[in-house]
C-alpha positions as CSV (number, residue, x, y, z in Angstrom):
1,X,34.0,1.3,6.3
2,X,36.0,3.9,4.4
3,X,39.5,3.4,5.9
4,X,41.2,5.9,3.6
5,X,39.3,8.9,4.6
6,X,38.0,9.8,1.1
7,X,34.4,10.2,0.0
8,X,32.2,7.2,-0.6
9,X,29.2,7.1,-2.8
10,X,26.6,4.9,-2.0
11,X,23.4,4.4,-4.1
12,X,20.0,4.0,-3.1
13,X,16.5,4.6,-4.5
14,X,14.7,8.0,-3.9
15,X,11.3,7.6,-1.6
16,X,11.2,11.4,-1.0
17,X,13.1,14.0,-2.9
18,X,15.4,16.6,-1.5
19,X,18.9,17.4,-0.1
20,X,20.2,17.0,3.4
21,X,23.7,17.7,4.7
22,X,24.6,16.5,8.2
23,X,26.1,14.1,10.6
24,X,25.3,10.3,10.2
25,X,23.3,8.8,13.1
26,X,23.3,5.2,13.0
27,X,19.9,4.2,14.7
28,X,20.2,1.3,16.8
29,X,24.0,1.5,16.8
30,X,24.8,4.7,18.7
31,X,26.4,3.2,21.9
32,X,29.0,4.8,24.0
33,X,32.5,4.9,22.7
34,X,31.3,3.8,19.1
35,X,32.0,7.2,17.6
36,X,28.6,7.5,16.1
37,X,26.7,10.7,16.7
38,X,25.2,10.9,20.2
39,X,21.6,10.3,20.8
40,X,20.0,12.3,23.5
41,X,17.4,10.9,26.1
42,X,14.0,12.5,26.0
43,X,11.7,12.3,28.9
44,X,8.1,11.8,28.1
45,X,5.9,14.5,29.6
46,X,3.9,11.5,31.2
47,X,7.2,10.5,33.0
48,X,7.0,7.1,31.2
49,X,10.9,7.0,31.3
50,X,10.6,5.9,35.0
51,X,10.6,2.1,35.4
52,X,7.3,0.6,36.6
53,X,8.5,-1.6,39.4
54,X,6.9,-4.9,40.4
55,X,6.8,-6.3,44.1
56,X,9.3,-8.6,45.2
57,X,7.0,-11.0,47.1
58,X,6.8,-14.1,45.0
59,X,3.1,-14.9,45.8
60,X,2.0,-11.3,44.7
61,X,4.5,-11.3,41.7
62,X,1.7,-12.3,39.2
63,X,-0.6,-9.6,40.4
64,X,2.2,-7.0,40.4
65,X,3.5,-8.0,36.8
66,X,-0.1,-7.7,35.4
67,X,-0.4,-4.2,37.1
68,X,2.9,-3.4,35.6
69,X,2.0,-4.4,32.0
70,X,-1.5,-2.8,32.3
71,X,0.1,0.4,33.4
72,X,2.6,0.4,30.5
73,X,-0.1,-0.3,27.9
74,X,-2.1,2.7,29.3
75,X,0.9,5.0,29.4
76,X,1.9,3.8,25.7
77,X,-1.8,4.7,24.6
78,X,-1.5,8.2,26.4
79,X,1.7,8.8,24.5
80,X,0.4,7.9,21.2
81,X,-2.7,10.1,22.0
82,X,-0.4,13.1,22.8
83,X,1.3,12.3,19.6
84,X,-1.8,12.3,17.5
85,X,-3.0,15.6,19.3
86,X,0.0,17.5,18.2
87,X,-0.4,20.2,15.6
88,X,0.4,19.1,12.2
89,X,-0.2,15.5,12.8
90,X,-3.3,15.2,11.0
91,X,-1.8,13.1,8.2
92,X,-0.5,10.6,10.7
93,X,-3.7,10.2,12.7
94,X,-4.9,6.9,10.9
95,X,-1.3,5.4,11.6
96,X,-1.6,6.2,15.2
97,X,-5.1,5.4,15.7
98,X,-4.2,1.8,14.1
99,X,-1.5,1.3,17.0
100,X,-3.9,2.5,19.8
101,X,-6.6,0.2,18.7
102,X,-4.3,-2.7,18.6
103,X,-3.1,-1.7,22.3
104,X,-6.6,-1.9,23.3
105,X,-7.5,-4.8,22.0
106,X,-7.7,-7.9,24.3
107,X,-6.7,-10.3,21.7
108,X,-3.4,-8.6,21.6
109,X,-2.7,-8.3,25.5
110,X,-4.6,-11.4,26.9
111,X,-1.9,-14.0,26.1
112,X,0.6,-11.6,27.9
113,X,-1.5,-11.4,31.1
114,X,-2.0,-15.2,30.9
115,X,1.6,-15.7,30.6
116,X,2.3,-13.4,33.8
117,X,-0.2,-15.5,35.7
118,X,1.9,-18.5,34.9
119,X,4.9,-16.7,36.4
120,X,6.5,-15.4,33.1
121,X,8.2,-11.7,33.6
122,X,5.9,-9.0,32.1
123,X,8.4,-7.9,29.4
124,X,9.1,-11.3,28.3
125,X,5.3,-12.0,28.3
126,X,4.5,-9.0,26.2
127,X,7.2,-9.7,23.7
128,X,5.9,-13.4,23.1
129,X,2.2,-12.2,23.0
130,X,3.2,-9.6,20.2
131,X,5.2,-12.4,18.5
132,X,1.9,-14.2,18.1
133,X,0.6,-11.2,16.2
134,X,3.8,-10.1,14.3
135,X,4.9,-13.6,13.0
136,X,1.8,-14.1,10.7
137,X,2.2,-10.7,9.3
138,X,6.1,-11.3,8.7
139,X,5.2,-14.6,7.1
140,X,2.3,-13.4,5.0
141,X,2.4,-13.7,1.0
142,X,0.6,-10.3,0.7
143,X,3.0,-7.4,0.9
144,X,0.5,-5.1,2.8
145,X,0.4,-7.6,5.7
146,X,4.1,-7.8,5.9
147,X,4.3,-4.0,5.8
148,X,2.0,-3.7,8.8
149,X,4.6,-5.8,10.9
150,X,6.6,-2.7,11.2
151,X,3.7,-0.9,12.9
152,X,3.2,-3.8,15.4
153,X,6.8,-4.0,16.1
154,X,6.7,-0.2,16.7
155,X,3.9,-0.6,19.5
156,X,5.8,-3.8,20.8
157,X,8.8,-1.8,21.6
158,X,7.1,1.1,23.1
159,X,5.6,-0.9,25.6
160,X,8.7,-3.0,26.1
161,X,10.6,0.3,26.7
162,X,8.0,1.5,29.3
163,X,8.3,-2.0,31.1
164,X,12.0,-1.6,31.3
165,X,12.0,2.1,32.2
166,X,14.3,3.1,29.4
167,X,14.3,6.7,28.1
168,X,12.9,7.5,24.8
169,X,15.9,8.1,22.4
170,X,15.6,11.5,20.6
171,X,17.3,11.7,17.3
172,X,19.3,15.0,16.9
173,X,17.6,17.6,14.5
174,X,19.5,18.0,11.3
175,X,21.0,14.4,11.2
176,X,21.0,11.9,8.4
177,X,19.6,8.9,10.0
178,X,20.8,5.6,8.7
179,X,18.6,2.5,9.7
180,X,17.5,-0.7,8.3
181,X,13.9,0.6,8.5
182,X,12.2,3.3,10.5
183,X,8.8,3.0,12.2
184,X,5.9,5.8,12.1
185,X,6.4,6.6,15.5
186,X,10.2,7.2,15.2
187,X,9.7,9.5,12.3
188,X,6.9,11.3,14.3
189,X,8.6,11.9,17.4
190,X,11.9,13.4,15.4
191,X,12.3,16.8,14.7
192,X,13.7,16.7,11.4
193,X,14.5,20.1,11.0
194,X,16.7,19.9,7.7
195,X,17.9,16.3,8.3
196,X,17.1,13.0,6.1
197,X,16.5,9.5,6.1
198,X,18.8,6.8,4.8
199,X,17.4,3.1,4.9
200,X,19.0,-0.2,3.9
201,X,15.4,-1.5,3.6
202,X,12.3,0.6,3.5
203,X,9.8,1.1,0.8
204,X,8.8,4.2,-1.3
205,X,5.2,3.6,-0.7
206,X,5.6,2.8,3.1
207,X,3.7,5.0,5.6
208,X,7.1,6.7,6.7
209,X,7.8,7.4,2.9
210,X,4.4,9.0,2.5
211,X,5.1,10.9,5.6
212,X,8.6,12.2,4.4
213,X,7.2,13.2,1.2
214,X,4.3,15.1,2.7
215,X,6.6,16.9,5.1
216,X,9.6,17.6,2.8
217,X,12.1,15.2,4.4
218,X,14.5,13.7,1.9
219,X,14.7,9.8,2.2
220,X,16.4,7.1,0.4
221,X,15.5,3.4,0.5
222,X,17.5,0.3,-0.6
223,X,20.9,1.4,0.3
224,X,23.9,-0.9,0.5
225,X,24.1,-2.4,4.0
226,X,27.7,-0.9,4.2
227,X,25.9,2.5,4.8
228,X,25.8,1.3,8.5
229,X,29.5,1.1,8.6
230,X,29.9,5.0,8.1
231,X,29.9,7.8,10.4
232,X,30.8,11.5,10.5
233,X,29.4,14.3,7.9
234,X,27.5,13.0,4.8
235,X,25.6,14.3,2.0
236,X,22.1,13.0,1.1
237,X,21.1,13.5,-2.5
238,X,17.7,12.0,-2.7
239,X,16.9,13.5,-6.0
240,X,19.7,11.5,-7.5
241,X,19.4,8.3,-5.2
242,X,22.9,9.2,-3.6
243,X,24.4,9.2,-0.2
244,X,28.0,10.5,0.1
245,X,29.7,9.6,3.2
246,X,33.0,11.6,4.4
247,X,32.6,14.2,1.5
248,X,35.7,16.2,0.6
249,X,35.5,19.9,1.4
250,X,34.9,20.8,-2.4
251,X,32.2,18.4,-2.8
252,X,30.5,19.7,0.5
253,X,30.9,23.3,-0.7
254,X,29.2,22.6,-4.0
255,X,26.4,20.6,-2.5
256,X,25.6,23.3,0.3
257,X,25.4,25.9,-2.6
258,X,23.1,23.6,-4.5
259,X,21.0,22.9,-1.5
260,X,20.8,26.6,-0.8
261,X,19.3,27.4,-4.2
262,X,16.9,24.2,-4.1
263,X,15.8,25.2,-0.5
264,X,15.0,28.7,-1.8
265,X,13.1,27.3,-4.8
266,X,11.3,25.0,-2.7
267,X,10.2,27.5,0.1
268,X,9.0,30.3,-2.4
269,X,5.6,29.8,-3.6
270,X,4.3,32.0,-6.2
271,X,1.0,33.5,-5.5
272,X,0.5,33.8,-9.4
273,X,-1.5,31.3,-11.2
274,X,0.3,28.3,-12.7
275,X,0.7,28.8,-16.5
276,X,2.6,26.6,-18.8
277,X,5.4,27.8,-21.1
278,X,2.7,28.4,-23.9
279,X,0.4,30.1,-21.7
280,X,-1.9,27.4,-20.8
281,X,-3.7,27.8,-17.2
282,X,-3.3,24.8,-14.9
283,X,-5.3,24.6,-11.3
284,X,-3.0,23.6,-8.5
285,X,-4.8,22.7,-5.5
286,X,-3.8,21.2,-2.0
287,X,-4.5,18.2,-0.2
288,X,-5.7,18.8,3.3
289,X,-6.3,16.6,6.6
290,X,-7.2,19.5,9.0
291,X,-7.6,23.1,9.1
292,X,-4.2,23.0,11.2
293,X,-2.5,22.1,8.0
294,X,-3.6,25.6,6.8
295,X,-2.2,27.8,9.4
296,X,1.0,28.7,7.7
297,X,-0.2,28.7,4.2
298,X,-1.6,31.6,2.3
299,X,-4.7,30.5,0.1
300,X,-3.4,32.7,-2.6
301,X,-0.6,30.3,-3.0
302,X,-3.3,27.6,-4.7
303,X,-6.6,27.4,-6.4
304,X,-8.4,25.7,-3.5
305,X,-8.5,22.4,-1.7
306,X,-8.7,19.5,-4.2
307,X,-9.0,16.7,-1.6
308,X,-10.0,17.2,2.1
309,X,-9.6,13.9,3.9
310,X,-12.5,13.6,6.2
311,X,-11.4,10.4,7.6
312,X,-8.4,12.2,9.1
313,X,-10.4,15.2,10.2
314,X,-12.9,12.8,12.1
315,X,-10.8,9.9,14.0
316,X,-13.6,8.8,16.5
317,X,-17.0,7.2,16.0
318,X,-18.4,10.1,18.2
319,X,-17.1,12.5,15.4
320,X,-19.0,10.7,12.8
321,X,-22.2,10.8,15.0
322,X,-21.9,14.6,15.6
323,X,-23.4,16.7,13.0
324,X,-22.4,20.1,14.6
325,X,-18.8,19.2,15.0
326,X,-18.6,18.3,11.5
327,X,-20.4,21.3,10.0
328,X,-18.0,23.5,12.3
329,X,-14.9,21.9,10.8
330,X,-16.0,22.4,7.3
331,X,-17.1,25.9,7.9
332,X,-13.6,26.9,9.4
333,X,-11.9,25.3,6.3
334,X,-14.3,27.1,3.9
335,X,-13.5,30.5,5.7
336,X,-9.8,29.9,5.1
337,X,-10.2,29.0,1.3
338,X,-11.9,32.5,1.0
339,X,-14.1,31.6,-1.9
340,X,-11.8,29.0,-3.5
341,X,-13.3,25.6,-4.1
342,X,-13.1,22.8,-1.4
343,X,-13.7,18.9,-2.3
344,X,-14.4,17.2,0.6
345,X,-14.0,13.3,0.3
346,X,-16.5,11.2,2.2
347,X,-14.9,9.3,5.1
348,X,-12.7,6.9,3.5
349,X,-12.2,4.5,6.4
350,X,-11.0,1.1,6.1
351,X,-7.7,-0.4,4.8
352,X,-5.1,1.4,6.9
353,X,-7.2,4.1,8.2
354,X,-9.5,2.4,10.7
355,X,-12.1,4.0,12.8
356,X,-12.9,2.2,16.0
357,X,-16.6,1.3,16.2
358,X,-16.9,2.0,12.4
359,X,-14.3,0.0,10.4
360,X,-14.8,-3.7,10.0
361,X,-12.3,-5.6,12.3
362,X,-10.4,-9.0,11.4
363,X,-10.6,-8.6,7.6
364,X,-8.5,-10.8,5.6
365,X,-7.5,-8.2,3.2
366,X,-8.5,-4.6,4.3
367,X,-7.5,-2.9,1.0
368,X,-9.8,-5.2,-0.8
369,X,-12.5,-5.1,1.9
370,X,-15.1,-2.9,3.4
371,X,-13.7,0.6,3.0
372,X,-14.8,3.8,1.4
373,X,-18.3,3.8,-0.1
374,X,-18.6,0.3,0.5
375,X,-18.5,0.9,4.4
376,X,-20.4,4.1,4.1
377,X,-23.5,2.4,2.4
378,X,-23.6,0.0,5.2
379,X,-23.9,2.9,7.7
380,X,-26.6,4.8,6.5
381,X,-27.1,6.8,9.5
382,X,-23.5,8.1,9.7
383,X,-23.5,8.8,6.0
384,X,-26.6,10.9,6.5
385,X,-25.0,12.9,9.2
386,X,-21.8,13.7,7.2
387,X,-24.0,14.6,3.9
388,X,-26.3,17.0,6.1
389,X,-23.2,18.6,7.6
390,X,-21.7,19.2,4.2
391,X,-25.0,20.5,2.7
392,X,-25.2,23.0,5.5
393,X,-21.5,23.9,4.8
394,X,-22.2,24.3,1.2
395,X,-24.0,27.6,1.7
396,X,-20.7,29.1,3.1
397,X,-18.7,28.6,0.0
398,X,-18.2,26.4,-3.2
399,X,-18.0,22.9,-1.5
400,X,-18.0,19.4,-3.6
401,X,-18.5,16.0,-2.3
402,X,-15.9,13.2,-3.5
403,X,-17.1,9.7,-3.1
404,X,-14.1,7.2,-2.4
405,X,-13.6,3.6,-3.6
406,X,-16.5,3.5,-6.2
407,X,-16.7,0.3,-8.3
408,X,-20.1,0.1,-9.7
409,X,-22.7,2.7,-10.9
410,X,-25.0,1.7,-8.2
411,X,-23.0,3.1,-5.5
412,X,-23.0,6.6,-6.9
413,X,-26.8,6.4,-7.5
414,X,-27.2,5.3,-3.7
415,X,-25.1,8.2,-2.5
416,X,-26.9,10.5,-4.7
417,X,-30.3,9.5,-3.6
418,X,-28.9,9.9,0.0
419,X,-27.7,13.4,-0.7
420,X,-31.2,14.3,-2.3
421,X,-32.9,13.0,0.9
422,X,-30.6,15.0,3.2
423,X,-30.9,18.2,1.3
424,X,-34.7,17.9,1.1
425,X,-34.8,17.2,4.8
426,X,-32.9,20.1,5.7
427,X,-34.8,22.5,3.5
428,X,-38.2,21.0,5.1
429,X,-36.9,21.8,8.6
430,X,-36.1,25.3,7.4
431,X,-32.2,24.7,7.8
432,X,-30.0,26.7,5.5
433,X,-28.3,24.4,2.9
434,X,-27.2,23.8,-0.7
435,X,-26.8,20.7,-2.8
436,X,-23.0,20.2,-3.4
437,X,-21.7,18.8,-6.6
438,X,-21.2,15.1,-6.3
439,X,-18.1,13.5,-7.8
440,X,-16.2,10.1,-7.6
441,X,-12.7,8.9,-6.9
442,X,-11.3,6.9,-10.2
443,X,-9.1,4.6,-8.1
444,X,-10.7,1.0,-8.7
445,X,-10.0,-0.2,-12.2
446,X,-13.3,-1.5,-12.8
447,X,-14.5,2.1,-12.5
448,X,-11.9,3.7,-14.5
449,X,-12.6,1.3,-17.5
450,X,-16.3,1.9,-17.3
451,X,-16.3,5.6,-16.0
452,X,-18.7,6.7,-18.8
453,X,-21.6,4.5,-17.2
454,X,-21.4,6.6,-13.8
455,X,-23.4,9.6,-13.0
456,X,-21.0,11.8,-11.6
457,X,-20.5,15.6,-11.8
458,X,-16.7,15.3,-11.7
459,X,-13.8,12.6,-11.4
460,X,-10.8,12.8,-9.5
461,X,-8.0,10.2,-10.1
462,X,-6.5,8.6,-6.8
463,X,-3.5,7.4,-8.4
464,X,-2.0,5.7,-5.2
465,X,-4.7,3.0,-5.0
466,X,-5.1,2.9,-8.8
467,X,-1.4,2.0,-9.2
468,X,-1.7,-0.5,-6.6
469,X,-4.7,-2.2,-8.0
470,X,-3.6,-1.9,-11.4
471,X,-0.2,-3.7,-10.8
472,X,-1.6,-6.0,-8.1
473,X,1.3,-4.9,-6.1
474,X,1.7,-3.6,-2.6
475,X,2.7,0.0,-2.2
476,X,4.8,-1.3,0.9
477,X,7.0,-3.7,-1.1
478,X,10.6,-2.9,-1.9
479,X,11.2,-5.9,-4.0
480,X,8.2,-4.9,-6.1
481,X,9.1,-1.0,-6.3
482,X,9.8,-1.3,-10.0
483,X,6.0,-2.3,-10.5
484,X,5.1,0.9,-8.6
485,X,6.2,3.3,-11.3
486,X,3.2,5.6,-11.8
487,X,4.5,6.8,-15.4
488,X,4.1,3.2,-16.6
489,X,2.2,2.5,-19.7
490,X,-0.7,0.6,-18.0
491,X,-1.5,3.7,-15.9
492,X,-1.1,6.3,-18.9
493,X,-3.4,4.1,-20.9
494,X,-5.9,3.9,-18.1
495,X,-5.8,7.3,-17.4
496,X,-5.9,8.5,-21.0
497,X,-9.0,6.6,-21.5
498,X,-10.8,8.3,-18.5
499,X,-9.6,11.9,-19.5
500,X,-11.2,11.0,-23.2
501,X,-14.3,9.5,-21.9
502,X,-14.6,12.5,-19.5
503,X,-14.1,15.0,-22.2
504,X,-16.8,13.4,-24.5
505,X,-19.3,13.6,-21.7
506,X,-18.4,17.1,-20.3
507,X,-17.0,15.9,-16.9
508,X,-14.1,17.7,-15.3
509,X,-11.2,15.6,-14.2
510,X,-8.4,16.1,-11.6
511,X,-5.5,14.0,-9.9
512,X,-5.1,14.0,-6.2
513,X,-2.8,11.2,-5.5
514,X,1.3,11.3,-5.2
515,X,1.7,11.6,-8.7
516,X,0.6,15.1,-8.7
517,X,3.1,16.1,-6.0
518,X,6.0,14.7,-8.0
519,X,7.6,17.2,-10.4
520,X,9.0,14.3,-12.6
521,X,5.4,13.3,-13.3
522,X,4.1,16.8,-14.2
523,X,5.2,16.9,-17.8
524,X,3.4,13.5,-18.5
525,X,0.3,14.4,-16.6
526,X,-0.1,17.7,-18.7
527,X,0.9,15.6,-21.9
528,X,-2.3,13.5,-21.1
529,X,-4.5,16.5,-20.9
530,X,-4.8,16.9,-17.1
531,X,-5.2,20.7,-16.1
532,X,-6.2,20.4,-12.4
533,X,-3.7,18.7,-9.8
534,X,-4.0,18.5,-6.1
535,X,-0.6,18.3,-4.2
536,X,0.8,18.0,-1.0
537,X,1.3,21.6,0.1
538,X,5.4,21.3,0.5
539,X,5.2,20.4,-3.3
540,X,3.5,23.6,-4.5
541,X,6.7,25.5,-5.4
542,X,8.1,22.7,-7.4
543,X,5.0,21.5,-9.1
544,X,4.3,25.2,-10.2
545,X,7.9,25.4,-11.4
546,X,7.5,22.3,-13.3
547,X,4.3,23.5,-15.0
548,X,5.8,26.8,-15.8
549,X,8.6,24.9,-17.7
550,X,6.3,22.5,-19.8
551,X,5.4,23.4,-23.4
552,X,2.9,21.6,-25.5
553,X,4.9,19.2,-27.7
C-alpha cells in the first residue's frame, strides 16, 4: 500500500491495448468499510437473487435439497441463455455454450445429487461435485486444460450464488477492475464503458483477453500482487504495460489529454481506402460473428468481411440442420456488405467452440482432435446443408468459402467434391445458385509447409492457432506468454514461405488472426508482403493508421 500518498507505478504485460482512467475496484475485496469502491447488487431479470429455500422437515430434506439444486441449475442455464442472446455477444457464444453444456451434463451434476441424497447440504454437495471436475483441469500438464478450469469455476460459483440467494455483483462502469483473474461471465456481465482490467494473473491469450481486445477494453496481466493493496483513482496505460495508482494531478491531466487524443483516433474510422506512405493499396476487412455486429458499422469503413465465423452464427444443432435459416443469415450479411466480398468460414466447431449434438464429447485434447474440417467431413449431411445455403447466397453477392483446420490435400479435395455436388443438385432442381471460390485456412503447420500441394482458390492465415501449434504452447498460459510472440522468427519464416509459394502459384493470401488487429504487427506483416488483413472492427482505425504510416524499406 502507498502510505505516503504519492504515485505508485506497477508494471504488467499488455493483453489488450488502450488507456483507462478511473477508480480502482478490487474484485472480491470490496467489503463494507474497506475503503474500496462499492459494488452495487444487480437483481437478475429471472429473480435469481432470491434464495431457494429447502424445507425444514428432516425426512423431506433430501428431496427438497435436490429440488433446490435442480432449480438453481435451471436458473443458471436461463441466465446464461439470456446473456448469450444479448446484442453484441456473438463473439462469446461459444464460451457461454460451453458452460450451459457442462451444467446440463449429468456427469457434472449427478455426484451432487447423490451427495444430497446422503444428507449433504446442496451448496456443499455442488461445490464438492464441481471439485471433481475442476481438480483434474487444475493439475493437468496441458495449459489449455488448466485454462478451462476458470470456466468451470465460473459456473460453479454461479450455481452456488443461486443456492445461497446472494445478489449478483455488478462492477461500476468506468472502473479499473483489479483481480487475480476474471471469468468470461464476469466480463460479459459488466458494462465496461471506458474502464479497464488489471490482473495479477491472467493470460494474453485467454478468453477474457480475446473479448477485451475485440471490444476495446484495456487490459493488463501479470501485475505485482501489490496491486491488490491500492485503492482510489488510477491510470491504466495498457499500451505501455503500466498501472499508476494514486497519480498526482499533473500526471492525471497529462494522461487525460493523451487518452482524449487516443480515443478520438480510435473512434474515427476513415472511409478512404488504406494506403501506405508510398501509395500502395492494402485491403482491410473485418472479422464478424453475426449481422448484429454490423449494426453500428458503415460498410464504407472496410473492404468487406474477411472472416465470417459461422460457428458463432449457428450455435445449435437445429441451426446446422436448417438450410433456410442459414441462407437467410448469409443473405442479410451480404446485403450489409453492399457488393463487398464476404468470406464465410465453414463451421469450425470443436476445441473451445462446442456445438451440442455435433461436436465430439470427452476428447483428451480437443484442440488436437476432431474440429473444423475434420469434424465436418464426418458429418456429410450437415456439410451439404451448409454448402447448399452458401451456394444459394452466392448469387446475392461476392461470397467465398473458407475451410478451417485443413491438414492434408485430401481434405480440400473432399470439400471441393462436396461443393460441386451441392451446386449441381441445386441447379438440377432449378434453385438459383452459384459456385463460390473455395479457400483454406493456413493454421496447421503441416499445411503451411506444404501449401503448394493444395488445390485452393485462396489462403487465409489463421495466426492464433498457427502460433499455438508452431510453438507447442497454449494461448492461455501466462508462464509461456513469451513463446506466444507472433513476430518471432519461426512464425515469420513460415508465413514468408506461404507467401512466396502463393505468389509463385498465383494464390491470393490474407491474414485473419489477432496479428492483423495489432497495430504493432502491421509493419512486419506488410514487410512480409501481405496486402490483405482482416481485423476486429474496433481495430479498424488504428490498423488503417499504422498502414498509412508504413513505407517500403
